[in-house]
N, CA, C and O atoms as CSV, one atom per row, in Angstrom:
chain,resi,resn,atom,element,x,y,z
A,1,MET,N,N,-52.351,0.756,27.323
A,1,MET,CA,C,-51.128,1.265,27.906
A,1,MET,C,C,-50.516,2.276,26.940
A,1,MET,O,O,-50.414,1.999,25.745
A,2,GLY,N,N,-50.110,3.441,27.439
A,2,GLY,CA,C,-49.535,4.484,26.608
A,2,GLY,C,C,-48.088,4.198,26.269
A,2,GLY,O,O,-47.497,3.232,26.751
A,3,ASP,N,N,-47.532,5.048,25.437
A,3,ASP,CA,C,-46.134,4.917,25.049
A,3,ASP,C,C,-45.259,5.426,26.186
A,3,ASP,O,O,-45.137,6.632,26.396
A,4,VAL,N,N,-44.661,4.509,26.907
A,4,VAL,CA,C,-43.857,4.855,28.079
A,4,VAL,C,C,-42.672,5.719,27.691
A,4,VAL,O,O,-42.354,6.674,28.399
A,5,LEU,N,N,-42.005,5.407,26.578
A,5,LEU,CA,C,-40.865,6.208,26.159
A,5,LEU,C,C,-41.268,7.648,25.881
A,5,LEU,O,O,-40.584,8.581,26.303
A,6,ALA,N,N,-42.372,7.831,25.175
A,6,ALA,CA,C,-42.816,9.178,24.840
A,6,ALA,C,C,-43.184,9.956,26.094
A,6,ALA,O,O,-42.921,11.156,26.175
A,7,SER,N,N,-43.784,9.298,27.063
A,7,SER,CA,C,-44.195,9.999,28.274
A,7,SER,C,C,-42.997,10.437,29.096
A,7,SER,O,O,-43.113,11.374,29.887
A,8,LYS,N,N,-41.848,9.788,28.936
A,8,LYS,CA,C,-40.640,10.175,29.653
A,8,LYS,C,C,-39.802,11.166,28.853
A,8,LYS,O,O,-38.765,11.626,29.331
A,9,GLY,N,N,-40.239,11.498,27.647
A,9,GLY,CA,C,-39.504,12.438,26.822
A,9,GLY,C,C,-38.345,11.805,26.074
A,9,GLY,O,O,-37.546,12.521,25.472
A,10,GLU,N,N,-38.231,10.489,26.093
A,10,GLU,CA,C,-37.159,9.805,25.381
A,10,GLU,C,C,-37.661,9.412,24.002
A,10,GLU,O,O,-38.846,9.137,23.819
A,11,ARG,N,N,-36.754,9.387,23.033
A,11,ARG,CA,C,-37.108,9.027,21.665
A,11,ARG,C,C,-36.843,7.558,21.421
A,11,ARG,O,O,-35.928,6.966,21.993
A,12,ASP,N,N,-37.653,6.990,20.569
A,12,ASP,CA,C,-37.444,5.627,20.118
A,12,ASP,C,C,-36.410,5.694,19.003
A,12,ASP,O,O,-36.735,6.078,17.880
A,13,ARG,N,N,-35.178,5.328,19.297
A,13,ARG,CA,C,-34.078,5.449,18.338
A,13,ARG,C,C,-34.084,4.350,17.275
A,13,ARG,O,O,-33.240,4.355,16.380
A,14,SER,N,N,-35.021,3.413,17.362
A,14,SER,CA,C,-35.049,2.326,16.381
A,14,SER,C,C,-35.978,2.634,15.207
A,14,SER,O,O,-36.077,1.846,14.267
A,15,HIS,N,N,-36.659,3.785,15.262
A,15,HIS,CA,C,-37.576,4.175,14.192
A,15,HIS,C,C,-37.391,5.647,13.851
A,15,HIS,O,O,-37.019,6.452,14.705
A,16,ILE,N,N,-37.651,5.983,12.614
A,16,ILE,CA,C,-37.532,7.362,12.137
A,16,ILE,C,C,-38.925,7.972,12.097
A,16,ILE,O,O,-39.814,7.460,11.416
A,17,ALA,N,N,-39.113,9.066,12.826
A,17,ALA,CA,C,-40.412,9.753,12.879
A,17,ALA,C,C,-40.434,10.830,11.803
A,17,ALA,O,O,-39.994,11.955,12.042
A,18,MET,N,N,-40.939,10.499,10.631
A,18,MET,CA,C,-40.941,11.440,9.517
A,18,MET,C,C,-41.839,12.652,9.774
A,18,MET,O,O,-41.732,13.656,9.069
A,19,ASP,N,N,-42.714,12.571,10.763
A,19,ASP,CA,C,-43.579,13.707,11.089
A,19,ASP,C,C,-42.953,14.623,12.145
A,19,ASP,O,O,-43.578,15.594,12.571
A,20,ASP,N,N,-41.729,14.318,12.565
A,20,ASP,CA,C,-41.011,15.111,13.568
A,20,ASP,C,C,-39.781,15.712,12.891
A,20,ASP,O,O,-38.793,15.015,12.664
A,21,GLU,N,N,-39.841,17.015,12.568
A,21,GLU,CA,C,-38.763,17.669,11.820
A,21,GLU,C,C,-37.404,17.533,12.500
A,21,GLU,O,O,-36.399,17.335,11.817
A,22,ALA,N,N,-37.349,17.633,13.819
A,22,ALA,CA,C,-36.069,17.497,14.525
A,22,ALA,C,C,-35.506,16.092,14.348
A,22,ALA,O,O,-34.303,15.922,14.152
A,23,ASP,N,N,-36.367,15.094,14.417
A,23,ASP,CA,C,-35.926,13.708,14.241
A,23,ASP,C,C,-35.446,13.492,12.802
A,23,ASP,O,O,-34.428,12.838,12.577
A,24,VAL,N,N,-36.172,14.036,11.844
A,24,VAL,CA,C,-35.785,13.908,10.440
A,24,VAL,C,C,-34.419,14.561,10.215
A,24,VAL,O,O,-33.552,13.960,9.580
A,25,ARG,N,N,-34.212,15.778,10.723
A,25,ARG,CA,C,-32.927,16.461,10.557
A,25,ARG,C,C,-31.790,15.647,11.160
A,25,ARG,O,O,-30.706,15.553,10.586
A,26,ARG,N,N,-32.052,15.057,12.329
A,26,ARG,CA,C,-31.022,14.238,12.976
A,26,ARG,C,C,-30.654,13.045,12.105
A,26,ARG,O,O,-29.473,12.737,11.945
A,27,TRP,N,N,-31.657,12.365,11.536
A,27,TRP,CA,C,-31.387,11.201,10.688
A,27,TRP,C,C,-30.753,11.604,9.366
A,27,TRP,O,O,-29.934,10.855,8.834
A,28,LEU,N,N,-31.104,12.762,8.820
A,28,LEU,CA,C,-30.468,13.232,7.594
A,28,LEU,C,C,-28.972,13.404,7.809
A,28,LEU,O,O,-28.169,12.967,6.985
A,29,ARG,N,N,-28.596,14.041,8.913
A,29,ARG,CA,C,-27.174,14.224,9.236
A,29,ARG,C,C,-26.509,12.881,9.503
A,29,ARG,O,O,-25.423,12.604,8.994
A,30,HIS,N,N,-27.155,12.064,10.291
A,30,HIS,CA,C,-26.581,10.784,10.697
A,30,HIS,C,C,-26.369,9.846,9.508
A,30,HIS,O,O,-25.341,9.174,9.420
A,31,LEU,N,N,-27.330,9.803,8.604
A,31,LEU,CA,C,-27.251,8.887,7.467
A,31,LEU,C,C,-26.566,9.507,6.244
A,31,LEU,O,O,-26.180,8.794,5.317
A,32,GLY,N,N,-26.418,10.825,6.244
A,32,GLY,CA,C,-25.768,11.494,5.135
A,32,GLY,C,C,-26.571,11.446,3.842
A,32,GLY,O,O,-26.012,11.248,2.763
A,33,VAL,N,N,-27.894,11.630,3.956
A,33,VAL,CA,C,-28.778,11.602,2.793
A,33,VAL,C,C,-29.617,12.873,2.763
A,33,VAL,O,O,-29.633,13.644,3.722
A,34,THR,N,N,-30.310,13.079,1.652
A,34,THR,CA,C,-31.236,14.204,1.541
A,34,THR,C,C,-32.603,13.765,2.062
A,34,THR,O,O,-32.869,12.575,2.228
A,35,LYS,N,N,-33.458,14.746,2.314
A,35,LYS,CA,C,-34.798,14.417,2.785
A,35,LYS,C,C,-35.575,13.579,1.769
A,35,LYS,O,O,-36.229,12.612,2.161
A,36,PRO,N,N,-35.524,13.921,0.452
A,36,PRO,CA,C,-36.230,13.057,-0.511
A,36,PRO,C,C,-35.697,11.622,-0.518
A,36,PRO,O,O,-36.473,10.678,-0.663
A,37,GLU,N,N,-34.376,11.449,-0.363
A,37,GLU,CA,C,-33.805,10.098,-0.322
A,37,GLU,C,C,-34.318,9.339,0.902
A,37,GLU,O,O,-34.690,8.169,0.809
A,38,LEU,N,N,-34.333,10.017,2.041
A,38,LEU,CA,C,-34.823,9.391,3.264
A,38,LEU,C,C,-36.299,9.046,3.126
A,38,LEU,O,O,-36.716,7.954,3.512
A,39,GLN,N,N,-37.095,9.964,2.580
A,39,GLN,CA,C,-38.529,9.725,2.413
A,39,GLN,C,C,-38.786,8.540,1.494
A,39,GLN,O,O,-39.647,7.709,1.786
A,40,ARG,N,N,-38.052,8.448,0.386
A,40,ARG,CA,C,-38.220,7.311,-0.525
A,40,ARG,C,C,-37.905,5.994,0.179
A,40,ARG,O,O,-38.625,5.010,0.011
A,41,ALA,N,N,-36.837,5.975,0.961
A,41,ALA,CA,C,-36.466,4.749,1.674
A,41,ALA,C,C,-37.536,4.364,2.685
A,41,ALA,O,O,-37.904,3.194,2.783
A,42,VAL,N,N,-38.039,5.343,3.440
A,42,VAL,CA,C,-39.089,5.066,4.432
A,42,VAL,C,C,-40.365,4.609,3.729
A,42,VAL,O,O,-41.031,3.687,4.200
A,43,ASP,N,N,-40.707,5.234,2.622
A,43,ASP,CA,C,-41.901,4.828,1.867
A,43,ASP,C,C,-41.774,3.386,1.387
A,43,ASP,O,O,-42.759,2.648,1.356
A,44,LYS,N,N,-40.574,2.993,1.017
A,44,LYS,CA,C,-40.365,1.657,0.458
A,44,LYS,C,C,-40.293,0.572,1.533
A,44,LYS,O,O,-40.890,-0.491,1.371
A,45,VAL,N,N,-39.562,0.826,2.642
A,45,VAL,CA,C,-39.311,-0.247,3.617
A,45,VAL,C,C,-39.886,0.006,5.008
A,45,VAL,O,O,-39.777,-0.851,5.884
A,46,GLY,N,N,-40.497,1.170,5.222
A,46,GLY,CA,C,-41.019,1.490,6.547
A,46,GLY,C,C,-40.029,2.329,7.325
A,46,GLY,O,O,-38.965,2.679,6.813
A,47,ASN,N,N,-40.376,2.656,8.573
A,47,ASN,CA,C,-39.563,3.604,9.326
A,47,ASN,C,C,-38.572,2.963,10.301
A,47,ASN,O,O,-38.009,3.657,11.148
A,48,SER,N,N,-38.356,1.675,10.197
A,48,SER,CA,C,-37.329,1.017,11.002
A,48,SER,C,C,-35.952,1.499,10.547
A,48,SER,O,O,-35.634,1.464,9.358
A,49,VAL,N,N,-35.142,1.947,11.502
A,49,VAL,CA,C,-33.808,2.435,11.166
A,49,VAL,C,C,-32.992,1.337,10.484
A,49,VAL,O,O,-32.297,1.609,9.505
A,50,ALA,N,N,-33.066,0.121,10.979
A,50,ALA,CA,C,-32.301,-0.986,10.389
A,50,ALA,C,C,-32.709,-1.204,8.933
A,50,ALA,O,O,-31.849,-1.388,8.072
A,51,ALA,N,N,-34.012,-1.184,8.651
A,51,ALA,CA,C,-34.493,-1.394,7.284
A,51,ALA,C,C,-34.091,-0.235,6.376
A,51,ALA,O,O,-33.720,-0.450,5.222
A,52,VAL,N,N,-34.161,0.990,6.890
A,52,VAL,CA,C,-33.789,2.159,6.094
A,52,VAL,C,C,-32.286,2.135,5.801
A,52,VAL,O,O,-31.868,2.405,4.675
A,53,ARG,N,N,-31.479,1.813,6.812
A,53,ARG,CA,C,-30.029,1.703,6.594
A,53,ARG,C,C,-29.730,0.688,5.486
A,53,ARG,O,O,-28.923,0.948,4.593
A,54,LYS,N,N,-30.385,-0.458,5.556
A,54,LYS,CA,C,-30.155,-1.502,4.560
A,54,LYS,C,C,-30.567,-1.013,3.173
A,54,LYS,O,O,-29.840,-1.216,2.201
A,55,GLN,N,N,-31.722,-0.375,3.080
A,55,GLN,CA,C,-32.216,0.153,1.812
A,55,GLN,C,C,-31.247,1.176,1.230
A,55,GLN,O,O,-31.019,1.207,0.020
A,56,LEU,N,N,-30.681,2.008,2.089
A,56,LEU,CA,C,-29.770,3.056,1.634
A,56,LEU,C,C,-28.356,2.536,1.413
A,56,LEU,O,O,-27.498,3.263,0.912
A,57,GLY,N,N,-28.109,1.286,1.782
A,57,GLY,CA,C,-26.761,0.746,1.655
A,57,GLY,C,C,-25.832,1.255,2.723
A,57,GLY,O,O,-24.617,1.316,2.530
A,58,ARG,N,N,-26.413,1.628,3.872
A,58,ARG,CA,C,-25.634,2.161,4.994
A,58,ARG,C,C,-25.911,1.324,6.234
A,58,ARG,O,O,-26.467,1.807,7.220
A,59,GLU,N,N,-25.515,0.070,6.162
A,59,GLU,CA,C,-25.808,-0.829,7.272
A,59,GLU,C,C,-24.949,-0.534,8.493
A,59,GLU,O,O,-25.256,-0.981,9.598
A,60,THR,N,N,-23.871,0.220,8.294
A,60,THR,CA,C,-23.066,0.659,9.427
A,60,THR,C,C,-23.050,2.174,9.410
A,60,THR,O,O,-23.391,2.787,8.398
A,61,GLU,N,N,-22.660,2.781,10.513
A,61,GLU,CA,C,-22.638,4.222,10.586
A,61,GLU,C,C,-21.592,4.774,9.640
A,61,GLU,O,O,-20.542,4.157,9.459
A,62,PRO,N,N,-21.857,5.941,9.024
A,62,PRO,CA,C,-20.864,6.548,8.151
A,62,PRO,C,C,-19.625,6.897,8.954
A,62,PRO,O,O,-19.728,7.244,10.130
A,63,SER,N,N,-18.464,6.810,8.339
A,63,SER,CA,C,-17.219,7.111,9.052
A,63,SER,C,C,-16.957,8.606,8.978
A,63,SER,O,O,-16.263,9.090,8.083
A,64,GLN,N,N,-17.524,9.324,9.936
A,64,GLN,CA,C,-17.336,10.765,10.046
A,64,GLN,C,C,-16.780,11.034,11.422
A,64,GLN,O,O,-17.101,10.327,12.378
A,65,SER,N,N,-15.951,12.050,11.528
A,65,SER,CA,C,-15.478,12.430,12.860
A,65,SER,C,C,-16.603,13.171,13.559
A,65,SER,O,O,-17.282,14.002,12.957
A,66,ARG,N,N,-16.788,12.871,14.799
A,66,ARG,CA,C,-17.846,13.525,15.580
A,66,ARG,C,C,-17.196,14.498,16.540
A,66,ARG,O,O,-16.224,14.168,17.219
A,67,SER,N,N,-17.753,15.723,16.589
A,67,SER,CA,C,-17.184,16.697,17.497
A,67,SER,C,C,-17.955,16.769,18.776
A,67,SER,O,O,-17.607,17.549,19.663
């Protein structure tokens, strides 16, 4: 069975796709980190957003105003 989400054009928001530049840029902005920081966290704990947030000490969303 193929990836149903991918076939519909929807992203899996629970994982960070380090091979997808648009996804990486989105997570860099969202988490407020640099690409090397994000890469180190993913290398250490995997690409689960929850695990990366915990590794980075950002278990909740940063308090930024969204426009």
